[in-house]
C-alpha positions in Angstrom: 159.2 70.0 -65.4 160.9 66.8 -66.5 160.8 65.6 -70.1 160.2 62.1 -68.8 157.1 63.0 -66.9 154.5 62.6 -69.6 156.1 60.0 -71.8 154.4 56.9 -70.6 150.6 56.5 -70.1 149.0 54.8 -67.2 148.4 51.2 -67.8 146.9 48.5 -65.6 149.0 46.1 -63.7 149.6 42.5 -64.5 147.6 41.4 -61.4 144.5 43.5 -62.6 144.8 42.0 -66.0 145.1 38.4 -64.8 142.1 39.0 -62.4 140.0 40.4 -65.2 140.9 37.6 -67.6 140.0 35.0 -64.9 136.7 36.6 -64.0 135.8 36.8 -67.8 136.5 33.1 -68.2 134.3 32.3 -65.2 131.5 34.5 -66.5 131.7 32.7 -69.8 131.8 29.3 -68.3 128.8 29.7 -66.0 126.2 30.2 -68.7 127.8 27.5 -70.8 127.4 25.1 -68.1 123.9 26.1 -67.2 122.8 25.7 -70.9 124.7 22.4 -71.6 123.3 20.7 -68.3 119.7 22.0 -68.7 119.9 23.3 -65.0 117.1 26.0 -65.3 113.8 26.8 -66.9 114.0 28.7 -70.1 113.1 32.1 -68.6 115.6 31.8 -65.7 118.2 30.6 -68.1 117.8 33.7 -70.4 117.9 35.9 -67.3 121.2 34.3 -66.1 122.8 34.7 -69.4 121.7 38.2 -69.7 123.1 38.8 -66.1 126.4 37.2 -67.0 126.7 39.3 -70.1 126.1 42.5 -68.4 128.5 41.7 -65.6 131.1 40.8 -68.2 130.5 44.1 -70.0 131.1 46.0 -66.7 134.1 43.8 -65.9 135.6 44.6 -69.4 135.1 48.2 -69.0 136.9 48.4 -65.6 139.7 45.9 -66.0 140.7 46.3 -69.6 139.3 49.6 -71.0 140.4 51.6 -67.8 137.1 53.4 -67.7 137.7 54.8 -64.3 141.3 55.7 -64.8 142.5 59.4 -65.4 142.3 62.6 -63.4 140.5 64.9 -66.0 136.9 65.1 -66.6 135.1 61.8 -67.3 134.2 62.5 -70.9 134.7 58.8 -71.8 132.2 57.7 -69.1 129.7 60.4 -70.3 130.2 59.2 -74.0 129.8 55.5 -72.8 126.4 56.4 -71.0 125.3 58.3 -74.1 126.1 55.3 -76.3 124.3 53.0 -74.0 121.2 55.2 -74.0 121.3 55.3 -77.9 121.6 51.5 -78.2 118.9 50.9 -75.6 116.6 53.4 -77.4 117.3 51.7 -80.8 116.8 48.1 -79.5 113.7 49.1 -77.6 112.1 50.9 -80.4 112.9 48.0 -82.8 111.4 45.4 -80.5 108.2 47.6 -80.1 107.8 48.2 -83.8 108.4 44.4 -84.6 105.8 43.5 -82.0 103.3 45.7 -83.5 104.2 44.4 -87.1 103.9 40.7 -86.1 100.2 41.0 -85.2 98.1 39.7 -88.0 94.6 40.9 -88.2 
């Protein structure tokens, strides 16, 4: 076994970083143009912004955080999924509680 075999960790290529950066810029500019030019109705605009945000989140995970890299068990993916479940539960519960709190009798 060579001493140099485990010294460097796997990193993404320059091409992958540039591709991820360009796609991130595009996914930032699209909602900005939609908002500044009033190109959609409010509900469609909110959906478009949310969709761009989710796509950018996934893009960041794969291109910059290397969520799919590695040959061992996917503990980081499982931890990410658990974190997303926690955040979704907290946000949904907060919205639910605030909606009942805002009703004045």
